[in-house]
BADO-359443 format. One record per atom (N, C-alpha, C, O): x, y, z. Coordinates in steps of 0.1 Angstrom, whole numbers, plus 5000, padded with zeros to 4 digits. Layout:
N
XYZ
...
//
This chain:
645
546607501121
546307451109
546807291107
546407231097
547407261113
548207111116
546807031121
546406931115
546207071132
544806961138
543906981127
543306881125
543407071118
542407091109
542807001098
542006911094
543807011093
544606921082
544406761087
544006681079
544806741100
544706611103
543306541102
543106441095
542306631111
541106601110
540006571096
539006501094
540706661088
540306641075
540706551069
539806491062
542006501067
542406371064
541906231067
541706141059
541606221082
540906131086
539406111079
539006021072
538706221082
537406241076
537306171059
536406101055
538406201052
538206171039
538706031041
538205971031
539505951049
539705841048
538105751053
537905641047
537305791061
536605741069
535405721056
534805621054
535405811050
534505831039
534705741026
533905661022
535905761022
536505631013
536305491018
536105391010
536505481030
536405301035
534905271034
534405161031
534205401038
532605351039
532305311025
531705211022
532705401015
532405341000
533305210995
533205160983
534105171004
534705041001
535905090987
536405020979
536305210989
537405280983
538705230991
538705191003
539805240982
541005270991
541305380995
541205480988
541805361008
542405481016
543805471021
544305361023
544505561023
546005571027
546205601041
545405691046
547105551049
547305611061
546405561071
546205621082
545605431068
544505361080
545505291090
546505221088
544805321103
545305181112
544305161120
544605121131
542805201117
541705141125
540805031119
539705011123
541404971110
540704881101
539604941092
539805061090
538604891086
537804921076
536104961082
535604881090
535605051078
534205101086
533205071076
533205141065
532304991079
531404941070
530505061069
530505141079
529505071058
528305161061
527305161073
526705261078
527205031077
526204951088
527005041102
526305101110
528005031102
528805071113
528705231113
528305301123
529005281103
529005441104
527805491107
527805591114
526505421103
525205461108
525105451123
524605541130
525605331127
525405311142
526105391150
525805431161
527205421144
528105531153
527505661153
527805751162
526705691145
526005841147
524605841151
523905931148
524005721158
523205691165
523205751181
524305801184
522305741189
522505761204
523005651207
522605541203
524105681217
525005551221
524205491233
523605571241
524305371234
523705301243
524205321256
525505321256
523705331269
524205361284
524905231288
524305141294
526505231285
527105121285
528105131301
528105051309
528605251301
529705251314
528805281325
527805351324
529005211338
528405201349
528505321359
527805331369
529705411356
530205501362
529805611356
530505701361
529105661347
528705771339
527605821348
526705751353
527805951350
526606041359
526805981375
525705991382
527705931380
528105871391
528105991405
529106061406
527206001412
527306131421
527606111437
527506201445
528005981438
528305931451
529805941453
530506001445
530205891466
531505911467
532305771463
531805661464
533205791459
533705641450
535105611457
535705521452
535705681469
536905641473
537105701489
536705811492
537605641496
537705701511
538905791511
539905741505
539005911517
540005991517
540805961533
540005941542
541905961536
542505911548
543506041554
544306111548
543206051566
543906191571
543806191588
543306101595
544306311593
544406331606
543806461612
544306571610
542906441620
541906571625
542406611636
541606681642
543406601641
544106611652
545706601656
546306511661
546006701652
547606691653
548406821657
548106931652
549306811668
549706951676
551306951670
552106861668
551307071670
552807141665
553307211678
552707211689
554507271675
554907361684
554607471690
555207541698
553307471684
552107601686
551507581698
551307681706
551207431702
550707411714
551507411723
552607351723
550907481737
552107501749
552507351753
553707341754
551707251755
552207151762
553407061752
554407001756
552907081737
553807031726
555207071726
556307011725
554907231729
556507311729
557307241741
558307181740
556507261752
557107221765
557907101767
558807081776
557307011754
557706871756
559106881745
559906791744
559106991739
560306991733
560006991715
560707031706
558806951714
558206981698
558707131692
558307241695
559807091680
560307231673
559507231660
559707331653
558807141655
557907131641
556707221643
555807191651
556607351634
555507411633
554707351624
555107251618
553407421622
552607391613
552607371597
552007291591
553707461593
554407451580
554707321578
554307251569
555607261590
556507121588
555407031587
555206961577
554407021599
553306931597
552606901588
552106791587
552207011576
551506991564
552506921554
552106831547
553606971555
554906901544
554906761547
554706671538
555106741560
555006591563
554006511558
554306411551
552806561561
551606471556
551306471546
550306401542
552206551537
552006581521
552806471514
552506431502
554006401524
554706291517
556006351517
556906281512
556406471523
557706511522
558606451534
558106421545
560006431532
560706381544
561106531552
561306631546
561206521564
561306621575
562306571582
562606451580
563006641591
563806621602
563006661615
562506771619
562906501623
562006531635
562606631646
563706691644
561906641657
562306751667
563406671673
564306751676
563706551676
565006481678
565906471670
566906391674
565906531658
566806541646
567006391639
568106351634
565906321639
565606201632
564806241619
563706291620
565606211606
564806161595
563506101596
563506011605
562406111589
561206081590
560206111578
559906221574
559805971574
558806021560
557405901563
557505801570
556405941558
555505861558
555705751541
556005781529
555205631547
555105531535
554305581525
554605551513
553405641528
552505711518
551605851521
550905861531
551705941514
550906051519
549706051523
548905971517
549206131533
547806151535
547106221525
547706271516
545706221527
544906281519
544606431523
544506521515
544606441538
544106601543
544606591557
544906481562
544606701563
545306721579
544406831582
543806901574
544206851597
544106941605
545106961613
545306871621
545707051612
546607131625
545507171636
544607241632
545507131646
544707141658
545407171671
545307091681
545907271671
546707331683
545907391696
544807441695
546407371703
545607391716
545107531717
546107601716
544207601717
543907741718
544807831729
545507931726
544407761742
545107871753
546407881751
547107771752
546907971748
548208021751
549107991736
550307971736
548107981723
548907931710
549908031707
549908151707
550907951704
552408011698
553208051710
554208121707
552908031721
553908081732
555308051729
556108141726
555707921729
556707831729
557607881716
558707931718
557307891708
558307941694
558508091694
559408151687
557508161704
558208331705
559308301716
560408371716
559208221725
560108201736
561508151730
562608201734
561408081723
562608011717
563408111710
564608121711
562408201702
563008301697
563508471700
564108551693
563008461715
563208551723
562508691717
562908801716
561408651715
560808751714
560408871723
559808851734
560509001720
560509121728
559609101740
560109101751
558209091737
557109081742
557308991759
556709011769
558208901756
558508771765
559608801771
559508801784
560908831767
562108871773
562209001783
563009021792
561509061780
560909221783
560609201799
560809281808
559909061802
559709051818
560408961823
560908861817
560408991836
561708941842
561608761845
562608691847
560008701844
559808591842
560308531831
561108431832
559908581819
560108551806
561608551804
562108451800
562108621806
563808641805
564508531814
565408471810
563908511826
564508401833
564208251824
564908151822
563308261821
562808101810
563708111798
564208021792
563708231794
564508211780
566208181784
566808091778
566908271794
567908221798
568208091802
569308051799
567408011807
567607891814
567507811800
568407731798
566607821792
566807741778
568107781770
568707681767
568507881768
570107941762
571007851769
571807791762
571107831785
572007811792
571807631792
572607581799
571107571786
571007391785
570007361793
570007241795
569007431802
568207411809
567007421805
566107471811
566807371795
565107371789
564307281792
563107291788
564707191799
563807091807
563307141816
562007131817
564207221826
563807261834
562907411834
562307451844
562907451824
561807561825
560607521815
559607581813
561007401811
559607341802
558707311811
557507331808
559207251825
558507211839
558207301847
557307291855
558907391847
558207531855
556907581846
555807601850
557207601835
556007671826
555007581825
553807621824
555007451826
553807351825
553207351838
552007331838
554007371851
553307331862
552707461866
551907461875
553007601860
552407731862
551407741857
550407771863
551407691842
550107681834
549007591839
547807631838
549207471844
548307381849
548007401860
546907341863
548507471870
548107521884
547507681882
547207741893
547307741872
546607861870
547707961879
547408061886
548607941876
549808071883
550708111871
551708181873
550408081859
551308151850
550908301846
549808331843
552008371845
551808511846
551108541836
551208491825
550108661842
549108711831
549708761820
549608721808
550408851825
551508921813
552108831801
552208871790
552308741805
553208671795
552008541789
552408451782
550708551793
549808481786
549008521770
548608631768
549008451764
548708471749
547108461746
546508371738
546408561754
545008561755
544508621738
545208701731
543308581735
542708651727
542508791725
542208861734
542708821714
542708981716
544409061716
544609181714
545508951721
546609011722
547409021708
547108941699
548309121705
549109111694
549908951692
550008891682
550108901702
550908781700
549808671696
549908601686
548808661704
547908551702
547508561688
547408451681
547008701681
546508711669
547808681659
547608631648
548808701663
549808661650
549708551648
549508511637
549908441661
549908301661
548808241653
549008161643
547508281656
546308211646
546508291632
545908241623
547008381630
547508441615
548308331609
548008281598
549308291618
550308201611
549608071609
549808021598
549008021615
548107871618
547207881603
547207791594
546608001602
545908001588
546608001577
546107941568
547608051575
548808091565
549207961562
549107931550
549607881570
550207761567
549107671561
549407601551
547807661566
546607601560
546507641544
546507571534
546607771545
546007811529
547207781522
547107711512
548507811526
549607781515
549907631510
550507601499
549307541519
549307411517
548107341512
548007221508
547007421513
545707331508
546107321492
546807401486
545707231487
546007221473
544607141468
544607011467
543407211463
542007121462
542507021450
543307051441
541806901452
541806801443
543106701447
543106581444
544206761454
545006681459
545606651476
546106551481
545406751480
545606791495
544906871502
544906991498
544106841512
543306921520
544006971534
544106881543
544407101535
544707161547
543407241552
542907341546
543007161566
541907231571
542407321582
543207291590
541607451580
542007501594
541207471608
540007451608
541707471618
541207401630
542007451644
543107501644
541307421655
542207411667
541507331677
540307281675
542207311688
541707221698
541207311713
542107381718
540107291718
539807371727
539807271739
539107171739
540507291749
540707221756
540407211772
541307221780
539207181774
538607161788
539307051796
539506941791
539807101809
540306991814
540407011830
541406991837
539207051833
539307101847
539206961856
538606861853
540006981865
540006851877
540706741869
540806621874
541306781857
542206671850
541306571840
541706491832
540006621842
538806511832
539006571819
539006691817
539106491809
539206521796
537706551790
536806461789
537506701785
536606701776
536806771762
536006831756
537806751759
538606831746
537506821736
536606731735
537706931727
537106931714
538006971703
538707061706
538006921693
538606981680
537707061673
536607011672
538007171667
537207271660
537607271646
538807321645
536807221633
537207231623
536507331612
535407281608
536707421608
536307471594
536207431584
536907351579
535207471580
534707441566
535507531554
535907481543
535607661560
536007761552
537507791549
538407731555
537707891542
539007961538
539208041552
538508061562
540708111545
540908201556
540408331559
540508411568
539608361544
538708491548
537808481555
537408591559
537208371559
536108371572
536908341582
536508401592
538108251583
538408191595
539208291604
539308271616
539608401595
540508501604
539808611607
540508711610
538508611608
537708681611
537508651629
537408741637
537608541630
537608521645
538908481651
539908461646
538508471667
540108391671
539508281678
538308271679
540408191683
539908051689
539408081698
539908181704
538208001706
537807981716
538707931727
539507831725
538707991739
539907931750
539007891761
537807911763
540007831768
539207781784
539507861792
538607911798
540807901796
541108031807
540308161804
540308231794
539608171819
538908311818
539908421819
541108401823
539508541816
537708551813
537608541796
536508531791
538308541791
538208491775
537608361771
537308331759
537408291780
537108151777
536308061786
535708121795
536207931785
535007881795
535507731794
535907691783
535407631806
535707511804
534307461800
534307331801
533407491798
532107431797
531607421782
531407511774
531507291778
531207271762
530307361757
530507431747
529007361763
528207461756
528407581757
527507651751
529507641763
530107791758
530607781743
530407871734
531307671742
532307681730
530907651719
530907731709
529907561720
528607561713
528007701707
527707731695
528007791720
527607961717
528408001708
527908071700
530207981707
531308031700
530907991685
531108061674
530407871687
530507811670
529507861664
529807911653
528207871671
527307961665
527408111661
526908161651
527908161670
528108311667
529208311659
529308421653
530208221654
530908241642
530008191629
530408231618
529108131629
528508111617
527808221615
527808251603
527108291622
526208391622
527208511618
527008581608
528308521625
529008641620
529608641604
529808741597
530108501601
530508491589
530108421575
530508441564
528908321581
528208251570
529108161571
529008091560
529808121577
530807981574
530007891582
528907901587
531107771583
530407621590
531907581596
532907571590
531507551611
532507471617
531507351625
530407361628
532507231627
531907121633
532907111645
533907181645
532607031655
533306991668
533506821667
532606751662
534706771673
534806671673
535306641690
536306691695
534506551696
534806521710
535706391711
535306291705
536906391719
538006281720
538006261734
537506331743
538706111735
539306081747
538106041758
538406041770
537106011756
536206011764
536405901777
535705891787
537805821774
538305691782
539005801794
539005741805
539305901793
540006011800
539206101806
539806191813
538006101806
537206211812
536406171827
535706251833
536606061831
536406001844
534506011845
533906061855
534005971833
532605951832
531906101830
530706111833
532506191826
532006301821
531606331806
531006431804
532106251797
532106281783
530506251777
530006321768
529906151782
528506141776
527606121787
527106011789
527506221794
526406221804
524906191802
524306211792
524306141814
522806101807
521706161819
520506121820
522406261829
521706301838
521706431838
520706501836
523206481840
523606641843
524806671834
525406571829
525106771831
526306811825
526806931834
526007011839
528006931836
528406991847
527607081855
527807201855
526607031861
525807071874
524707121869
524107201875
524307081854
522807131850
522406991844
523106911838
521006981846
520306881841
520206851828
520006961823
520306771820
520206761809
519006781802
518206701806
518506881791
517106911787
517106911772
518106881765
516306941768
516106941753
516907021748
517307001736
517207131754
517907221745
519407171743
520107181732
519907111755
521007061755
521406941746
522506921741
520306861744
520406731735
520406791719
521006731710
519806871718
519506941703
520907021703
521307011691
521707081710
522507171708
523707081706
524507111697
523906951716
525006891711
525006811699
526006781693
523706761694
523306691683
523706761669
523906701659
523706901671
523707031661
525407031661
525807011649
526307051670
527607081664
528406931667
529406921660
528206841674
529206761673
528506631670
527906561678
528906621657
528906531644
529806411645
529506311638
530806411652
531706291652
532506281663
532906381670
532906161667
533706151677
534906061674
534905971666
536206101681
537206051677
537405951687
537605981698
537305791682
537305651689
538405581691
538505491700
539605641681
541005581688
541905691685
541805781677
542805681693
543905771693
545305711699
545505591697
546205781704
547605751708
547105741724
547505641731
546305831730
545805791743
544505661742
543405671748
545005561736
543805471742
542705471730
542705561722
541705351730
540705301725
539505341731
539305321743
538805401725
537205431729
535905401724
534805461725
536405281720
535005211710
534205131721
533005151722
534805051730
534104961737
535204941750
536304991752
534404851758
535304801773
534804671778
533604641778
535804591782
535604481783
534404461798
533604371801
534504571804
533604531818
532304581813
531304551821
532104641802
530804701800
530104621787
528904621785
530904541781
530604421769
531604311772
532704291766
531104231782
531704101786
531803991775
532703901775
530904001766
530703911754
531503941742
531503871731
532104041744
532904091733
534504061733
535304131739
534703941727
536303921725
537304031722
538404041728
536704131713
537704221709
537604351717
538404451715
536904351726
536804481734
537904511743
538104631745
538704431749
540004451756
541304491747
542404441747
540904601740
541904681730
542604811734
541904911736
543604811735
544604941736
543805021747
543605141746
543504941759
542905001771
543305131777
544505141773
543005231784
543505331790
542305361801
541305431800
542705271810
541405311820
541405301830
540505241837
543005381835
543205371851
543105511858
543205521870
542805611850
542305721857
541605861845
541005841835
541805961850
541706081842
542806131835
543806071837
542906241827
543906281816
545506291824
546506271818
545306341837
546706371843
546806241857
547806231865
545706161858
546306071866
545706121881
546006051890
545006211882
544706271895
543806211903
543706231915
542806131894
541706071900
541705911894
541605891881
541805821904
542005691900
540305671890
539305741892
540405581883
538905521875
538005431886
538305341894
536805471884
536105371890
535405281880
535605311868
534705201883
533905141872
532805211868
532605221856
531905281878
530905331874
531005451867
530105521864
532105471864
532505591853
532205551841
531505611833
532905421839
533105351823
531705381814
531905411802
530605371818
529505361811
529305491802
528805491791
529905601808
529705731804
531105801794
531305911789
531805691793
532905741781
533405671772
534405711767
532605521766
533005481758
531805471745
530605451748
532105501733
531305531722
529905431722
528705471722
530305291723
529205201722
528105211734
526905181732
528605271747
527505301757
526805411756
525705421762
527305531747
526805661746
525905621734
524905681734
526105541725
525105521712
523805451718
522605481715
524105331729
523105271736
522305401745
521005411743
522905481751
522205561758
521705671752
521005751758
522005691741
521305781735
520105771728
519405861724
519905631726
518505601723
517505571735
516405531732
518005581747
517105621757
516805791758
515705821758
517605871758
517606021759
516706061748
515806151749
516905991735
516106041723
514306031730
513506111730
514405891735
512805871739
512306011747
511406091744
513106021758
513106071769
512706241767
511806311772
513806281758
513706421754
513606491741
513806611739
513406391731
513106401718
514206391707
514006361695
515606431714
516706431705
517706331708
517906331720
518406241701
519506181705
521106271705
521806301695
521406291717
522806381716
523706281711
524606351705
523906181710
525006101708
524806021694
525405921692
524006081686
524306021672
525306081663
525006121652
526306071667
527706071661
528305991651
528005871653
529006021642
529905911636
531205911642
531505971652
531805851636
533505771640
534505831633
534405851621
535505861638
537105901630
537905841640
537505841652
539105791635
540305801645
541105911642
540905971632
542305951651
543406041645
544206031657
543905971667
545406091654
546806101663
546706141677
546806071687
546406271677
546606351690
547906341694
548406331705
548706341681
550306351686
550706481684
550306571677
552006491695
552206661698
553906661692
554806711699
554106601681
555206601674
555206701665
556206771663
554006701657
553906761643
554106661634
554306691622
554206561638
554206421630
552906321629
552806231637
552106331620
551106231617
551806081615
551306021606
552506041620
553305901618
552405781626
552805741637
551505741621
550805631630
551005481626
550305391630
551905471618
552005331612
553205251623
554305291627
552505161625
553005061636
554705071635
555405121643
555305011622
556805031620
557305121615
558305121608
556505251618
557205391616
556505491626
556305611623
556205461636
555505531648
556605621654
557705581658
556305751655
556705841664
556705931673
557306031674
555705871683
555205881692
554205991697
554006071688
553706011706
552806091712
553306251711
552906351705
554506231720
555206351721
556806361719
557406251719
557306431717
558906431714
559606331723
560206231718
559706351735
560306231744
560206081738
561005991740
559106071732
558305931729
558905911715
558605811708
559706011709
559905951695
561005851696
561505841707
561305781685
562005651686
563105681694
563705781692
563405581704
564805561709
565005441718
563905371719
566005391723
565905241732
565105301744
564805201752
564705391748
564405411765
562905421764
562205401774
562205461751
560805471753
560005331755
558805341756
560605201755
559905111757
559605081774
558705021779
560905151781
560705161795
560405261806
560405251818
560005371795
559805511801
558505511805
557605441801
558405611815
556905621822
556205761818
556805871819
554805731811
554305861807
553505921818
553606041818
552805861825
552005941837
552305851851
551905731852
552905901861
553105851873
552505941885
553306021890
551105931888
551006011899
551005921913
550305821917
552005981920
552205901933
550905921945
550805831954
550406001944
549106021953
547905891950
547405821958
547805891938
546505791934
547205671928
546305591924
548305641926
549205521921
548505491906
548305381901
548205571903
547905571886
549205581878
550005681880
549405491871
550705491864
550405421849
549905311847
551105521840
550905471825
552205481818
552805591816
552705341813
553805351808
553905391789
553005381780
555105441789
555205511775
554805361766
553905391758
555205231766
554505121760
553105111757
552705051747
552305191768
551005171768
550505271753
549405251747
551205341751
550705451743
550705421727
551705391720
549105431721
548905341709
549605421699
550005531701
549905341685
550405401676
548805401664
548505321655
548205521669
546605531665
546305621664
546705691673
545605701655
544805641646
544805711631
545805781630
543805701620
543505791612
542005811608
541205721610
541605911604
540205901601
540405881582
541205921573
539105781581
538805771567
537105831565
536105811573
537005921552
536206011549
535705971534
536405971524
534405931534
534005891522
533306031515
532206081517
534306071507
533806231501
533906221484
534706151478
533006291477
533306301462
534106381457
534106411445
535306461468
536506471460
537106541473
536506571483
538606551469
539206601479
539406751480
540306811474
538506821488
538506961492
537706981504
536706921509
538407101508
537707151522
536007111522
535507041531
535407171511
534007151513
533607031512
532806991521
534206931501
533506801501
534006711512
533206621515
535006721518
535706661530
534606681541
533906591546
534606821544
533706841556
532406811555
531806771565
531606841543
530606781541
530206641545
529206621551
531106551540
531006411546
531206381558
530806281563
531806471565
532306441581
530606531587
529806481595
530306651582
528706661587
528106561586
527606521597
527906491575
526906381571
527306241580
526606141582
528506261583
528906131591
529206001582
529205891587
529506021569
530105921562
531405891566
532205921557
531905841575
532905831579
533605681587
532805611594
534605651587
535005551598
536405581605
537205661600
536605501618
537905521623
538905401619
538405301615
540105421620
540905331616
541905341626
542105461631
542705211631
543705231641
544905261633
546005251639
545105311620
546105321615
546505271600
547005331591
546005131599
545805081582
544705161576
543805211582
545005161560
544305201551
543405121546
543005151534
542905021553
541704971548
540405031543
539905121549
539804981532
538805031525
537504951531
537604831533
536405011535
535404991543
534105041538
534005161537
533104961534
531604981530
530904931540
531204821545
529705011542
528804991551
527305031546
526905151549
526504951540
525305021538
523904941544
524104821546
523005001546
521704971553
520604991544
520605081535
519604891546
518304901540
517204811541
517204731551
516404801531
515204691534
515304571522
514704471523
516104601513
516004491502
517204461495
517104451483
518504431502
519404391499
519404251498
519004191508
519704181489
519904051483
521303971487
522404031488
521203871488
522703771488
523003791476
524203751474
522403831463
523103851454
523903971450
524703971440
523604041457
524204191458
525604201464
526304301463
526004091470
527304071476
528203991465
529303951468
527503961453
528303911441
528904021432
529603991423
528604161435
529304271425
530604321429
530904321441
531404371420
532604411423
532604571426
533604631429
531504631424
531404771429
529904771437
528804781432
530104741450
529104761459
528604871460
527304881461
529304991460
528805081462
527505141453
526605221458
527405091440
526505091432
525405051437
524405131439
525304931440
523904901447
523704941458
522504951462
524704981466
524605021478
523705161483
522905181492
524205241474
523305371472
522205381466
521405481468
522005261456
520605261448
519605201459
518505251461
520005101465
519005031475
518905041487
518004991494
520205131494
520205161509
520405291511
520105381503
521105301524
521805431529
523105401534
523305281537
524205481535
525805431540
525905481553
525105561558
526805451557
527405421571
527005611574
527005701565
526505631589
526105791592
525005821590
524605931595
524105721581
522705781580
521805711588
522105661598
520305721584
519205671592
518305561581
518305581568
517805471587
517005371579
515705451579
515405511588
515005441568
513705471567
512705391575
513105301582
511305431574
510205331581
510105201575
510005171563
510205121584
510104961581
508704921576
507604961580
509004831563
508204791556
507604681564
508204611572
506004641561
505404571568
506404431562
506704391551
506504361577
507204211578
508504201573
509004091569
509404341572
510604321569
511404361576
511004461582
513004311580
514004331586
514704381580
514704361569
515604491585
517004561578
518004451572
518204341577
518404491562
519604421557
520704521553
520504641551
521804441551
522804531556
524004481543
524304361542
524504561535
525504521525
527104561531
527204681532
528004501534
529204521541
530104471529
529804391521
531304541530
532504511520
533804591525
533904711527
534904501528
535704581529
537304521522
537304411518
538304601520
539404551512
540404581520
540204691527
541504501522
542504531529
543404651525
543404691514
544204701534
545404801531
546304731520
546504611520
546804811509
547404741498
548604681505
549004571502
549204761513
550704721521
550504681534
551404701542
549404621536
549004581550
548604461553
548804381543
547804391564
547704281567
546204251562
545304321561
546404091558
545104041555
543704071564
543804151572
542904021562
541404041572
541003951579
541203841572
540703931588
540103831600
538803831594
538503741586
537803921597
536603921599
535904041598
536604131600
534704071595
533604181596
532404171607
531704071608
532304241612
531404221621
530304341622
530604451617
528804321627
527904411632
527804451643
527404361650
528104561649
527504561663
526204611662
525904691653
525004561672
523804641672
523604671685
524104601694
522904771687
522304801700
521204861697
521004921687
520104841708
518704831708
518404891724
519004881734
517104961721
516404971734
514704891734
513704921728
514904781744
514004691742
512404751748
512104871751
511704641749
510104671751
510504721766
510104841768
511104671774
511104711786
512004831791
512304861802
512204891779
513205001785
514804981787
515605071790
515004841784
516704791789
517304831779
516504871770
518604851776
519304861767
520204741765
520904711774
520204661753
521204571748
522004621735
521904721728
522704491735
524104481725
524204331723
524204241731
524304311708
524904201701
525804211692
526004321686
526404121689
527804131680
527704011670
527703891674
527604041657
527203931647
528603921639
529204011633
528903791639
530103831626
529303751615
528703641615
529703851604
528803861595
529703821580
529103781570
531103841580
531803781568
533303751575
533803841582
534003641572
535003591578
536103531567
535703481556
537403531570
538103431560
538203291563
538103251574
538503211553
538603061556
537603011557
536603081553
537502871563
536402771562
535902761577
535202671582
536502861585
536102851601
534302881602
533702961595
533902801613
532502781617
532402811633
533002761642
531502911633
531102951647
530602831656
529802761651
531102811668
531002701675
529702681683
528802761681
529502581692
528002581702
527802731708
526602771709
528902811712
528702931719
528303041707
527903151712
528503031695
528003131687
529403221683
529403321676
530603171687
531503281687
532703171673
532803051671
533303271668
533703231655
535103181661
535303231672
536203081657
537203051662
538303151658
538203211647
539303181667
540303281662
540903241648
540803131643
541603361640
542103311628
543303251628
543503161619
544203271638
545303201639
546603331643
546203431648
547603311640
548703411644
549903351635
550203231635
550303431628
551803411621
552803491625
553803481618
552703601636
553603701639
555003631644
555003541652
556003661639
557303611645
557803731652
558003831644
557903751667
558303861674
559903881672
560303991670
560603791674
562003811671
562403901659
563004011661
561903861645
562203931635
561204071632
561404161625
560004041641
558904161640
558404151625
558404251617
557904031620
557304021610
555703921613
555303871623
555103931599
553903841598
553903811586
554703861577
552903721584
552703621568
551103671567
550303671576
550903701555
549503721551
549203561545
548503561534
549503471549
549103321547
547803291552
547303191548
547103371561
545903331570
545203491566
545803601563
543903471567
543203591567
543003611549
543503541540
542203721546
541803721534
541803851526
541503931535
542003911515
542104051511
540904121511
541004241510
539804071511
538604101509
537504011515
537603891515
536304111522
534904051526
534004121522
534204241521
532904071518
531804101513
530604041514
530403951506
529704071521
528503971524
527004081525
527204201524
526004021525
524704091530
524103981540
524003861541
523704111549
523604031562
522004071567
521604191566
521203981571
520104061578
519804031591
520203921595
519204121599
519104121614
518104021618
516904061617
518503901621
517703801628
516703831639
515803751641
516903931645
516503981662
515504101659
514904151668
515204141646
514504301645
513204291650
512404201647
512904381657
511404431662
511404591658
512104681663
510504591648
510104731642
509804841654
510104961653
509204791665
509104891676
510204941683
510205041691
511404861680
512304911692
513304961684
513804891675
513905111687
515005191682
516105111682
516105011690
517005141673
518305061671
519605121665
519405221659
520505091666
521805131658
522705011655
522804921664
523305021641
524104921639
525404981633
525405081626
526604931636
527704951628
528604861628
528504761635
529804891617
530704741614
531904801621
532104911625
532704681622
533904661629
534604551621
534304431622
535904611612
536404511605
537904461613
538504561617
538404371615
539304341621
540304271612
539904211603
541804291615
542804241608
543204111613
542804071624
544004041607
545003931615
546103991627
546404101628
546503921634
547303961642
548604001634
548903931624
549304111638
550404181632
551504211645
551104181656
552704281644
553404321654
553104481657
553104561648
553004501668
552904621676
554104701673
555104651668
554004841677
555004901674
556404851682
557504831679
555604841696
556904781705
557404651704
558104601712
556904571692
557604471686
559004511677
560004451676
558504621670
559704661658
560704751668
561904771665
560304811681
561204871686
561904761695
563104801698
561704661700
562404581707
563604531694
564804551695
563004481684
564004431674
565404521670
566604491670
564704641666
565704761660
566604841671
567604911669
566104821682
567104871692
567804781701
568804811708
567004631700
567804541710
567404551726
568204521735
566104591726
566104611741
565204501743
564604461733
564804441756
564004361761
562904421767
563204491776
561604411763
560404491770
560204421785
560604321789
559304521790
559204511804
557804401802
557004391793
557804311813
557004231816
555504291817
555204391823
554604201809
553204241804
553204361790
552204391784
554304401787
554104491776
553804421762
554504331758
552604481756
551804441746
552804441731
553404541728
552804331725
553704291716
553104301700
553604351690
551804241701
551204211690
549704291691
549304341702
549004301683
547604331684
547004301670
547804261661
545604331667
544704291655
544204441653
543704511661
544504501640
544604621640
542704641632
542004551626
542404731634
540704771633
540604861626
541504931623
538904871618
538405001618
537004991622
536404881623
536505091625
534805121632
534005231620
534605331615
533005201618
532205251608
531405351615
531205301627
531105441614
529805501616
528305431616
528005351607
527405461627
526305381626
525505411617
525605511611
524205301612
523305331605
522205341619
522405261629
521205441619
520305431627
518905381625
518405421615
518105311632
516805281630
516105331641
516305301653
514805431636
514105491646
512405431644
512105461632
511405371651
510405361648
509605461645
509405531654
508905491635
507805551629
506705591644
506205501650
506505711648
505805751658
504005711653
503105731660
//
């Protein structure tokens, strides 16, 4: 009744004021007859955001996090489970497996707990002394070792047995067993409990871990669906007879899942830099010659590639791109995943995203489909249950690498037979996935991943736009809302340019904003790759927007932005660089008869690396050669151009 009275009084007031008569309780001024008539007419289209149907913001998250449910993470001391991982990603303070309180500077928007599918859930059950494990003599021995303070020895025995294929079959958590089914059920339950549409997305997923001969061919499988569909299956594994180490068999599992449930899944390959030349084949894959079926199937299921994570950066390599001054970044190029085979230079071409993009153009011409037409994300691959990838808040890849005075000088891999040695300081504090979605839900984020409207970041949450078209003009870079003109006149990252108009070269609208609590930006680059008329693969890097008054030199290179890092204090200043970059760029070397791809790379000014923060906090002296600064970056998914037939 009170609401009715109020509106009635307001209406009387308006009528009286319109007649020029006095009215009580007015605080909105006087309404003339002309204004009243105008109000009741159809309003003009004023707000530029009405009816907006494109993504208005990127969502930041991690598509690759391990908890104690992963065999190796548990063996290395991880005690945080999926529930803890989601709580931490949502911004809660938790206690790490080494007893340290930890919290993110800002919550993430989404998370995929992607525990290894083989033997999923084994270690939590062993620590709990579950009857199915302690009733076995070997299981009882391991349990007693842990209880007596010899957990490290037990973990070493378990990992050796698992990696060498001598793990007792009676203790193996195979698909179909009660223990395995229980672990998968718990994984799903954690995601269901923490999924909050509109606020935080908890994806259901797992990691399929093909590692034959130590060569990394891992894939993360992400479900679009809720638990009602995901619970109808169990993850695909590597160990026979229930699994396979061949990606083609994983793709068959994915197809069977969709046929059975009506759901949707995608796979994200990662760490090509540790595959020793197997991740992006051009002739044969695992002994079978590449054919039309292979390229079509891979293109269907593997929409994204994880280009940066704790085990190094996989965007480009200086040997493959000698003219790229930023290619020598967080390199892991000494061997395969376990260091059992040292790296050879002829392997590198088939390990990095940029080379895969180029070779994909040639494969498309030969076989009709580009199998490497993937978008880019970054993620952590942390085995701690903690997606803590900020340089000043880095909690390592595994539990022994959580903050301590020792991790600066500890060894990550040391294979005496091959001489492959990687130090803990070489582990990267990287990265996150940025997804341009319409809303923060499983369906919307997954759909954006499927269409490849994503970019990788090494940790900072800079906002990056990348649009391609045929009609962008310099004036389009004057807007404060580049997405409006970007979607109206072109296509976003991950998409394809249409047919080239007569006598036109493609134009690109690029824009980037710094992380609000991070470093300023140095430059925005566009990397182009193409297949020339002679069938040779080419690449070129263009600086299209940058900070300050710098000008390219005679060699075409832009001078460095400068360096304000104080290593002793582990600080830097935003007195150089710029908070934002925006520009329109047209390809000066375009040939409409040659297929090409373009992607953006945004570079920050130099900042302290996590090693600098550790040196200050723990008072330790870095080992010679330790990298202490870096220029964080983002890589967009490409935009492709294919000549009309």
